[in-house]
C-alpha positions as CSV (number, residue, x, y, z in Angstrom):
1,X,14.1,-33.6,-7.4
2,X,14.0,-30.2,-5.9
3,X,16.2,-31.1,-3.0
4,X,18.8,-32.6,-5.6
5,X,18.7,-29.2,-7.6
6,X,19.3,-27.3,-4.3
7,X,22.1,-29.4,-3.6
8,X,23.7,-28.6,-7.0
9,X,23.0,-24.8,-6.3
10,X,24.6,-24.8,-3.2
11,X,27.6,-27.0,-4.4
12,X,27.9,-24.5,-7.3
13,X,27.5,-21.2,-5.2
14,X,30.3,-22.6,-2.6
15,X,32.8,-23.6,-5.6
16,X,35.3,-21.2,-7.2
17,X,34.6,-22.8,-10.6
18,X,32.3,-25.6,-12.4
19,X,35.5,-27.8,-12.2
20,X,35.5,-27.8,-8.2
21,X,32.0,-27.9,-8.1
22,X,31.9,-31.0,-10.4
23,X,34.8,-32.9,-8.3
24,X,33.0,-32.0,-5.0
25,X,29.7,-33.3,-6.4
26,X,31.6,-36.7,-7.8
27,X,32.9,-36.7,-4.2
28,X,29.5,-36.7,-2.7
29,X,28.3,-39.6,-5.1
30,X,31.0,-42.1,-4.0
31,X,30.2,-41.4,-0.4
32,X,26.2,-41.5,-0.6
33,X,24.4,-44.3,-2.5
34,X,21.1,-42.7,-2.0
35,X,22.3,-39.4,-3.5
36,X,23.7,-41.6,-6.4
37,X,20.4,-43.3,-7.0
38,X,18.6,-40.0,-6.9
39,X,21.2,-38.4,-9.5
40,X,20.7,-41.5,-11.5
41,X,16.8,-40.8,-11.7
42,X,17.2,-37.0,-12.1
43,X,19.3,-37.6,-15.3
44,X,16.9,-39.8,-16.6
45,X,14.2,-37.6,-16.1
46,X,16.0,-34.9,-17.7
47,X,17.6,-36.7,-20.6
48,X,20.9,-36.3,-19.5
49,X,23.9,-38.9,-18.8
50,X,25.1,-39.3,-15.4
51,X,28.4,-38.4,-16.8
52,X,27.3,-35.1,-18.1
53,X,24.0,-34.5,-15.8
54,X,25.7,-32.2,-13.2
55,X,27.6,-30.4,-16.0
56,X,24.4,-29.8,-17.9
57,X,22.9,-28.4,-14.8
58,X,25.6,-26.1,-14.0
59,X,25.7,-24.5,-17.7
60,X,21.9,-23.8,-17.6
61,X,22.0,-22.5,-14.1
62,X,25.2,-19.9,-14.9
63,X,23.4,-19.1,-18.3
64,X,20.2,-18.2,-16.2
65,X,22.5,-16.1,-13.7
66,X,24.1,-14.4,-16.4
67,X,20.7,-13.3,-18.2
68,X,19.5,-12.1,-14.8
69,X,22.3,-10.0,-14.1
70,X,22.1,-8.8,-18.2
71,X,18.4,-8.0,-17.6
72,X,19.3,-5.7,-14.3
73,X,22.2,-4.1,-16.3
74,X,19.7,-3.2,-19.4
75,X,17.3,-1.7,-17.1
76,X,19.9,0.8,-15.4
77,X,21.0,2.0,-18.9
């Protein structure tokens, strides 16, 4: 599961938006049956649907990133 999360993060960081990241991830899913099986298992484990699993991860990841920046900004003040 850590490999899959690493892939998610890589895609998010390379994309200019969540929409672009989602499109890239969907393209990868189509091309790679092993990735599709791992993603299906990931969604089952985290209690998300295959339709929303990547987007749910994106939302959580970006919220975590924003809260980290907010913490740093609070420290500077």
